[in-house]
N, C-alpha and C positions, 0 to 999 in steps of 0.2 A: 219532082222531089229534089230538093237541094241536098248537097253533100253537107254532113255534120262533121266538123273538124274533130280530131282526136280519136277516131275509130280505127283501130289496128286489128287486123285479123292474121294470125299466125297459122300457117298450114304446111303440111308436108305433101308434096306431089306424089310421093310414092306410098303414103300411108293413108289411113282412114280420113284424116282431115284434108286430103287432097281431092276427095269426092266433090264434084261441083255442087251437089246438093247440100253437102256438110257445110261448105263455104257460104252458100245462100242462107242457110239456117243461121249460122254465125252472124251474118250481116243484119238479117231480120232481127235477130235477138238484140243486138246492139242498138238498132234504130228503135225497136219497141221500148227498150229501157229508157230512151230519151224522148218518148211521147208520140212516136209516128204510129199512126194506125195502119192496120192491114190493108185498107183501102188505098191509103197513101203510098204504101210499099208496092202495091200489085203492078204498076207500070214498070217499076225496077225489075221486079220478078219476071214480068213478061219480056223485056228486053234482054235479060240474060238467058232465059229459056229459048229464045228465038235464035240465038247465036248457033252457028253451024260448026264451031270448034271450041275446045277447051280454052285455048288461048284468047280467042274472041270474047268469051264469057268472062274470063278473068280481067280482060281490059275493060269491060263495062263495070265490073265490081270495083275495079281501081278508080273509077269516077266517084265512087261513094265511100270508099275506105282505103286505108293503106293496107297493102298485103306484104307480109313478110314470109318468105319461103325458107323453111327449115330443111335441113339435109337429113 
């Protein structure tokens, strides 16, 4: 799946929005709004959930969206 420009997700690493599954959901929501099917998104989900660390997962997500960290 290719990156769609213009997707930005704002999250707080110490808050609810810092949960990796919250971020994945936000990414999925943005892609679904732009016509991406669940089937098309699944390889991205699989890559993220195969990561062994939070930072690695965020790096995969950054391939598909801009992430802004709130304090």
